[in-house]
C-alpha positions as semicolon CSV with decimal commas, in nm:
position;residue;x (nm);y (nm);z (nm)
1;M;-7,220;11,325;0,482
2;V;-7,374;11,030;0,665
3;R;-7,157;10,717;0,673
4;F;-7,370;10,407;0,616
5;L;-7,303;10,057;0,739
6;F;-7,302;9,779;0,482
7;P;-7,653;9,642;0,402
8;L;-7,683;9,339;0,627
9;T;-7,949;9,085;0,545
10;L;-8,243;8,984;0,758
11;A;-8,080;8,646;0,811
12;L;-7,784;8,818;0,976
13;L;-8,016;9,007;1,206
14;I;-8,199;8,690;1,301
15;G;-7,863;8,525;1,370
16;C;-7,764;8,807;1,606
17;T;-8,063;8,738;1,830
18;A;-7,980;8,372;1,892
19;E;-7,722;8,411;2,169
20;A;-7,948;8,255;2,432
21;A;-7,919;7,905;2,283
22;P;-7,859;7,638;2,548
23;P;-7,504;7,509;2,594
24;R;-7,400;7,209;2,381
25;E;-7,147;6,939;2,439
26;P;-6,826;7,133;2,371
27;A;-6,596;7,050;2,084
28;P;-6,274;6,869;2,180
29;A;-6,017;7,104;2,328
30;E;-5,675;7,124;2,168
31;V;-5,432;7,281;2,414
32;P;-5,093;7,371;2,264
33;A;-4,801;7,365;2,502
34;D;-4,706;7,732;2,465
35;T;-4,935;8,012;2,341
36;A;-4,719;8,300;2,469
37;R;-4,673;8,456;2,124
38;A;-5,047;8,457;2,060
39;H;-5,115;8,622;2,395
40;A;-4,847;8,883;2,324
41;A;-4,997;8,955;1,982
42;N;-5,341;8,993;2,134
43;R;-5,215;9,243;2,392
44;R;-5,113;9,471;2,104
45;L;-5,480;9,475;2,004
46;T;-5,596;9,588;2,349
47;R;-5,801;9,880;2,213
48;T;-5,874;9,848;1,842
49;M;-6,080;10,058;1,603
50;N;-6,245;9,899;1,299
51;L;-6,195;10,094;0,974
52;A;-6,550;10,009;0,869
53;N;-6,719;10,067;0,532
54;A;-6,404;10,127;0,331
55;L;-6,208;9,835;0,189
56;E;-6,482;9,579;0,259
57;A;-6,710;9,761;0,014
58;P;-6,700;9,633;-0,345
59;R;-6,492;9,944;-0,419
60;E;-6,340;10,170;-0,156
61;G;-6,550;10,483;-0,120
62;E;-6,863;10,317;-0,255
63;W;-7,013;10,307;0,096
64;G;-6,921;10,666;0,175
65;Y;-6,585;10,626;0,345
66;T;-6,223;10,617;0,230
67;I;-5,941;10,555;0,477
68;T;-5,707;10,850;0,518
69;A;-5,374;10,900;0,692
70;E;-5,540;11,175;0,896
71;D;-5,793;10,927;1,034
72;L;-5,509;10,697;1,139
73;D;-5,340;10,993;1,308
74;A;-5,660;11,062;1,502
75;I;-5,690;10,697;1,606
76;K;-5,331;10,687;1,729
77;E;-5,349;11,022;1,907
78;A;-5,671;10,925;2,085
79;G;-5,499;10,628;2,246
80;F;-5,612;10,328;2,043
81;T;-5,348;10,060;1,999
82;A;-5,458;9,897;1,674
83;V;-5,687;9,903;1,373
84;R;-5,883;9,622;1,213
85;I;-5,895;9,647;0,834
86;P;-6,188;9,459;0,679
87;V;-6,110;9,376;0,314
88;K;-6,327;9,234;0,036
89;W;-6,046;9,056;-0,146
90;S;-6,293;8,846;-0,345
91;A;-6,404;9,153;-0,542
92;H;-6,048;9,212;-0,663
93;A;-5,928;8,863;-0,750
94;A;-5,966;8,623;-1,041
95;E;-6,225;8,349;-1,007
96;E;-5,998;8,084;-1,157
97;A;-5,675;7,944;-1,012
98;P;-5,435;8,086;-0,907
99;Y;-5,700;8,350;-0,810
100;T;-5,465;8,641;-0,879
101;I;-5,533;8,953;-0,672
102;A;-5,530;9,275;-0,875
103;P;-5,192;9,450;-0,836
104;A;-5,351;9,794;-0,794
105;F;-5,567;9,667;-0,510
106;F;-5,272;9,501;-0,341
107;A;-5,086;9,833;-0,368
108;R;-5,373;10,012;-0,192
109;I;-5,368;9,759;0,092
110;D;-4,990;9,809;0,113
111;E;-5,046;10,182;0,152
112;V;-5,300;10,155;0,434
113;L;-5,100;9,884;0,609
114;N;-4,781;10,089;0,588
115;Q;-4,954;10,400;0,721
116;A;-5,091;10,211;1,020
117;L;-4,766;10,032;1,106
118;E;-4,565;10,355;1,068
119;R;-4,788;10,502;1,340
120;Q;-4,711;10,202;1,560
121;L;-5,067;10,076;1,533
122;A;-5,102;9,699;1,528
123;V;-5,320;9,571;1,244
124;V;-5,576;9,296;1,201
125;L;-5,608;9,219;0,829
126;N;-5,896;8,995;0,729
127;V;-6,104;8,849;0,448
128;H;-6,442;9,020;0,472
129;H;-6,766;8,981;0,278
130;Y;-6,670;8,677;0,074
131;E;-7,042;8,617;0,023
132;E;-7,002;8,327;-0,218
133;I;-6,833;8,100;0,035
134;H;-7,099;8,173;0,294
135;Q;-7,372;8,069;0,050
136;D;-7,180;7,779;-0,105
137;P;-6,905;7,642;0,123
138;S;-6,784;7,401;-0,143
139;D;-6,429;7,280;-0,190
140;A;-6,409;7,509;-0,494
141;H;-6,467;7,821;-0,286
142;F;-6,232;7,699;-0,016
143;D;-5,969;7,646;-0,285
144;R;-6,017;8,011;-0,383
145;L;-6,004;8,133;-0,022
146;T;-5,685;7,930;0,027
147;G;-5,543;8,083;-0,291
148;L;-5,620;8,433;-0,166
149;W;-5,451;8,365;0,167
150;R;-5,147;8,210;0,003
151;Q;-5,097;8,540;-0,187
152;I;-5,169;8,763;0,114
153;A;-4,942;8,564;0,343
154;T;-4,658;8,559;0,090
155;R;-4,676;8,933;0,030
156;Y;-4,673;9,022;0,399
157;Q;-4,451;8,748;0,538
158;N;-4,176;8,994;0,635
159;R;-4,404;9,238;0,818
160;P;-4,360;9,267;1,195
161;P;-4,557;9,058;1,447
162;A;-4,785;9,361;1,493
163;L;-4,968;9,238;1,181
164;V;-5,229;8,973;1,258
165;F;-5,426;8,771;1,000
166;E;-5,796;8,690;1,039
167;L;-5,893;8,405;0,806
168;L;-6,259;8,490;0,747
169;N;-6,502;8,738;0,897
170;E;-6,824;8,592;1,036
171;P;-6,873;8,249;0,873
172;S;-7,249;8,231;0,822
173;F;-7,549;8,115;0,620
174;E;-7,462;7,775;0,467
175;L;-7,108;7,783;0,604
176;S;-7,167;7,608;0,935
177;T;-6,923;7,605;1,223
178;E;-6,873;7,232;1,163
179;R;-6,782;7,283;0,797
180;W;-6,559;7,576;0,891
181;S;-6,381;7,362;1,151
182;E;-6,330;7,085;0,895
183;K;-6,157;7,316;0,646
184;L;-5,953;7,524;0,891
185;P;-5,641;7,302;0,900
186;E;-5,573;7,322;0,527
187;L;-5,649;7,694;0,513
188;L;-5,418;7,763;0,804
189;A;-5,150;7,542;0,645
190;A;-5,140;7,776;0,343
191;V;-5,062;8,069;0,572
192;R;-4,804;7,871;0,767
193;E;-4,604;7,800;0,448
194;T;-4,467;8,156;0,470
195;N;-4,574;8,277;0,816
196;P;-4,493;7,992;1,056
197;T;-4,539;8,194;1,376
198;R;-4,765;8,488;1,285
199;A;-5,074;8,530;1,502
200;V;-5,388;8,417;1,317
201;M;-5,746;8,482;1,428
202;I;-6,024;8,227;1,404
203;G;-6,384;8,259;1,520
204;P;-6,698;8,043;1,518
205;G;-6,982;8,040;1,267
206;R;-7,319;8,213;1,281
207;W;-7,152;8,552;1,248
208;N;-6,884;8,478;1,510
209;Q;-7,146;8,436;1,780
210;I;-7,039;8,310;2,120
211;S;-7,329;8,063;2,117
212;E;-7,147;7,873;1,839
213;L;-6,820;7,822;2,022
214;D;-6,903;7,472;2,140
215;N;-6,910;7,364;1,774
216;L;-6,574;7,520;1,687
217;V;-6,273;7,288;1,670
218;L;-5,954;7,492;1,664
219;P;-5,644;7,351;1,495
220;S;-5,362;7,254;1,731
221;D;-5,153;7,561;1,655
222;P;-4,992;7,772;1,930
223;D;-5,029;8,106;1,747
224;L;-5,409;8,132;1,725
225;I;-5,628;8,405;1,872
226;L;-5,995;8,330;1,932
227;T;-6,225;8,601;1,796
228;V;-6,595;8,657;1,862
229;H;-6,844;8,938;1,790
230;C;-7,119;9,071;2,016
231;Y;-7,403;9,314;1,947
232;E;-7,630;9,208;2,233
233;P;-7,901;9,303;2,300
234;H;-7,987;9,324;1,932
235;G;-8,306;9,522;1,997
236;F;-8,093;9,800;2,143
237;T;-7,783;9,798;1,923
238;H;-7,976;9,766;1,594
239;Q;-8,280;9,985;1,660
240;G;-8,395;10,153;1,340
241;A;-8,136;9,970;1,126
242;H;-8,219;10,071;0,769
243;W;-8,097;9,740;0,622
244;D;-8,354;9,542;0,822
245;P;-8,702;9,522;0,663
246;N;-8,846;9,496;1,016
247;P;-8,602;9,685;1,234
248;P;-8,633;9,702;1,612
249;P;-8,813;10,025;1,704
250;I;-8,613;10,337;1,781
251;G;-8,624;10,452;2,140
252;R;-8,508;10,148;2,334
253;S;-8,278;10,220;2,625
254;F;-8,004;10,017;2,792
255;P;-8,001;9,837;3,025
256;Q;-8,340;9,678;3,061
257;A;-8,414;9,424;3,334
258;G;-8,169;9,134;3,334
259;E;-7,974;9,238;3,023
260;E;-7,642;9,298;3,195
261;E;-7,660;8,960;3,369
262;E;-7,743;8,784;3,041
263;I;-7,446;8,943;2,868
264;R;-7,212;8,852;3,153
265;A;-7,333;8,491;3,139
266;L;-7,261;8,487;2,766
267;F;-6,910;8,617;2,826
268;D;-6,858;8,355;3,097
269;R;-6,923;8,086;2,832
270;C;-6,662;8,240;2,605
271;E;-6,415;8,271;2,889
272;A;-6,458;7,905;2,981
273;Y;-6,403;7,795;2,619
274;A;-6,089;8,008;2,582
275;E;-5,936;7,914;2,916
276;A;-5,986;7,543;2,849
277;R;-5,774;7,587;2,535
278;N;-5,532;7,850;2,667
279;R;-5,641;8,093;2,395
280;P;-5,644;8,473;2,407
281;V;-5,972;8,641;2,312
282;F;-6,029;8,933;2,074
283;V;-6,383;9,072;2,049
284;G;-6,350;9,184;1,690
285;E;-6,678;9,375;1,665
286;F;-6,920;9,544;1,903
287;G;-7,112;9,869;1,863
288;A;-7,443;10,050;1,909
289;I;-7,628;10,223;1,625
290;R;-7,649;10,600;1,597
291;H;-8,030;10,594;1,638
292;A;-7,995;10,510;2,008
293;S;-7,956;10,805;2,241
294;M;-7,598;10,914;2,293
295;E;-7,636;10,861;2,667
296;D;-7,749;10,499;2,618
297;R;-7,488;10,431;2,350
298;A;-7,214;10,549;2,585
299;R;-7,357;10,350;2,877
300;W;-7,371;10,029;2,669
301;T;-7,025;10,084;2,520
302;R;-6,870;10,144;2,860
303;F;-7,038;9,836;3,005
304;M;-6,915;9,615;2,722
305;R;-6,563;9,754;2,721
306;T;-6,519;9,718;3,097
307;E;-6,653;9,361;3,087
308;F;-6,401;9,272;2,816
309;E;-6,115;9,427;3,007
310;K;-6,209;9,254;3,334
311;R;-6,150;8,927;3,150
312;G;-5,825;9,038;2,988
313;W;-5,976;9,043;2,639
314;S;-5,873;9,277;2,360
315;W;-6,147;9,439;2,154
316;G;-6,231;9,619;1,829
317;Y;-6,508;9,879;1,815
318;W;-6,730;9,879;1,504
319;G;-6,673;10,118;1,356
320;L;-6,497;10,445;1,313
321;A;-6,745;10,641;1,101
322;A;-7,025;10,407;0,992
323;E;-7,373;10,358;1,136
324;F;-7,219;10,282;1,477
325;P;-6,992;10,587;1,479
326;A;-6,727;10,695;1,723
327;Y;-6,580;10,968;1,503
328;D;-6,702;11,240;1,264
329;P;-6,445;11,255;0,983
330;E;-6,622;11,549;0,819
331;R;-6,548;11,768;1,121
332;D;-6,240;11,570;1,232
333;V;-6,378;11,527;1,583
334;W;-6,449;11,231;1,808
335;L;-6,795;11,174;1,950
336;E;-6,668;11,244;2,299
337;P;-6,915;11,028;2,497
338;I;-6,824;10,722;2,286
339;K;-6,454;10,799;2,296
340;A;-6,467;10,831;2,675
341;A;-6,664;10,507;2,705
342;L;-6,402;10,325;2,499
343;L;-6,082;10,472;2,636
344;G;-6,181;10,549;2,995
345;D;-6,315;10,865;3,151
C-alpha cells in the first residue's frame, strides 16, 4: 500500500521556493547566559526520524499509516536516536475553554510516547496542522493553542528530559513571523508553569523557512532549540507532487549547477543567526519525494545530512513511510540507499 503525504496547498509550495530572499535587518538577539541544557537536549536528537502521516492526520490511519511498536523497533535498531511525533491536537480538543483534549486521544499519545521512550528514543512532540491558527492568528486561537499546551505540558511534566516540546509546526499563511514572535512569550509561559527547564523548540514563520529567521524574535529563555525546515531545491524534492496542481516535472536530477553552493549559503545564514544567540539547531524536516530517482534521492539526502552534521546540527528526516520514504513498512525493510545516506555508509 502506498503511503501518501498530507495534501499540501499550492501556497505551501510557493512558500518553499522563496529561500533566496535577500537578507533583512536581523531581529534583536537575546542571548541567555547558559544554554547547556538545550544543547544537551538537541544532541539526543542527533539523528531523528519523523513518524509522518499518522497522528497529524485528522484520525490516525486516515492517511494510510498507523504507528506500530515494530516500526519503533526498526528505527532504534537502525541507529536513529529519536523520533518526531507530529500531532493534530486541534482535531481532538474542544473549541471552547478549557479546550479539553479527548481522553482516548491522550491515551493513544501516551502509548506511542511510552513505546518510544522505553526504546531509549528521544521524542519531539509537537502541535501539527492547526490550520485555523495559520488562517486566523487571532487572540482567540492563541488562547486555544495555549490551552492545548497547558494540558500537554501538565500531563507530561514528569517525563524525562528526552522529551522535547515543539510549540507549533510551520507557522504560515496569515500567521506571520512577527505575529508569532509577539505571542511566543505567553505561549511559552504556559509550558513553563509545569516544565520550567524542559527543552522547547521554536522556528520561524513561512513554513519554518530559514529566510524568515531575521524576523524571528526568540524569548529570553535558556532552554530553547531553534528549528528550521529545508526542502531545497523545491523543483527536485517535490517533483511530481500529487498535491500540487502544477507540480515540478518528474525527472530532475541533483545537483544542478550552483545548487550545492546556494544551499550552503542558506545554511550559513542559519548558522550565523543561531551562533549569535547561542542556540542549538534542529532541522526538523527535510526529504526528497519518491518520484526522484533513488540514486538522486540518496545523493541529495547524503549532501544535506553531512552539511547539517558539519555544523553540529541535529536533524529529522521526513518521513518514515510517506511520500518521502525511507522505510517500507509493508515488507518491514529499509530503503537501503536512503538509510545509508542518513546513517553513514
